[in-house]
C-alpha positions in Angstrom: 109.3 99.4 82.3 108.2 99.9 85.9 109.8 102.1 88.5 111.0 100.7 91.8 111.0 103.5 94.3 113.5 103.4 97.2 112.0 103.9 100.6 114.6 104.2 103.4 113.8 102.8 106.7 115.3 102.0 110.1 114.2 99.3 112.5 112.2 102.0 114.4 110.6 103.6 111.4 109.3 101.0 108.8 108.1 103.4 106.1 108.3 100.9 103.2 106.3 98.3 105.2 103.8 101.0 106.3 103.2 102.0 102.7 102.4 98.4 101.5 100.3 97.8 104.7 98.2 100.9 103.7 99.2 102.8 106.8 101.4 105.5 105.1 99.3 107.1 102.3 101.5 110.2 101.6 105.2 109.9 100.7 107.3 113.1 101.0 110.4 114.2 99.2 112.4 117.5 99.2 112.5 117.5 95.4 109.9 116.4 92.8 111.7 113.2 92.1 108.6 111.0 91.8 106.4 113.4 89.8 107.0 111.4 86.6 105.3 108.4 88.2 101.9 110.1 88.9 99.2 108.0 87.4 101.3 104.8 87.5 101.9 101.8 89.7 105.4 101.5 91.2 107.3 98.9 93.2 108.2 99.8 96.7 111.8 99.0 97.6 112.8 98.7 101.3 116.3 100.0 101.8 118.0 99.8 105.2 121.6 100.2 106.2 123.4 96.9 106.1 120.7 95.1 104.2 120.1 94.3 100.6 117.3 96.4 98.9 114.1 94.4 98.6 110.8 94.8 96.8 108.1 94.5 99.4 105.1 95.5 97.3 103.6 98.1 95.0 101.4 101.2 95.1 99.6 103.5 92.8 100.9 107.1 92.8 97.7 109.3 92.6 99.0 112.8 92.7 101.9 115.1 93.5 101.8 118.6 95.1 104.2 120.9 96.9 102.9 121.4 100.5 103.8 123.8 103.3 105.2 122.7 106.6 101.9 123.6 108.2 100.0 121.4 105.9 102.4 118.5 106.5 102.1 119.0 110.3 98.3 118.6 109.9 98.7 115.4 107.9 101.2 113.5 110.1 98.6 110.7 110.4 99.1 110.1 106.6 102.9 110.7 106.4 103.7 109.0 109.7 106.8 111.3 110.0 107.5 111.9 113.7 108.1 115.6 114.6 111.8 116.5 114.6 112.9 113.4 112.7 115.4 113.6 109.9 112.4 113.1 107.5 110.4 116.0 109.0 109.8 119.2 107.1 112.7 121.5 108.1 111.9 124.5 105.9 109.4 125.9 103.5 107.7 122.5 102.6 108.0 119.3 100.7 106.7 117.4 97.7 103.9 115.1 98.7 102.7 112.1 96.7 99.3 110.6 97.5 99.5 106.8 97.4 96.6 104.3 97.0 95.8 100.7 96.2 98.9 99.3 98.0 99.7 95.6 97.5 102.1 93.8 99.8 104.2 90.9 98.6 107.7 89.5 98.8 110.2 90.5 99.9 112.2 89.9 96.8 115.8 91.1 96.5 116.1 93.9 93.9 119.0 92.1 92.3 116.6 89.5 91.0 115.1 92.0 88.6 116.6 93.4 85.3 117.4 97.0 86.4 117.9 99.2 83.3 118.5 102.5 85.0 119.3 103.5 88.6 119.2 106.9 90.4 119.4 107.7 94.1 115.6 107.7 94.3 114.5 104.8 92.1 115.4 102.1 89.6 113.7 101.4 86.3 113.0 97.7 85.9 112.5 96.1 82.5 109.3 94.1 82.1 108.4 91.6 79.5 105.1 91.6 77.7 103.3 88.3 77.6 103.3 86.5 74.3 100.0 86.4 72.6 98.9 83.2 70.9 
């Protein structure tokens, strides 16, 4: 199985597209919801109000660490989070996931894939192993 991580975006803030274009190299979350995917490749799913969720690429999740608001402020060029936005750090800190080796493809509607389990943060997609001859 492979995880398909939901990345919410608006027309003005294309976070999912920025990840697969290798512009956004740190993803942030208020809880450690992606920690189980460290060391693994995950699909990136673009979610946007009024639109169907779409897989737009994949990325390797290198590491996870809890970071302070000051650290995040110094790394805005990697998170691409504008100061004061709803995704900005409004407290003690956030979980940060270092991303690498992004690949862009699609978009492919998520409904085309066999989703086994769904949460608010990600979906687990069943993959088939190639038959060996």
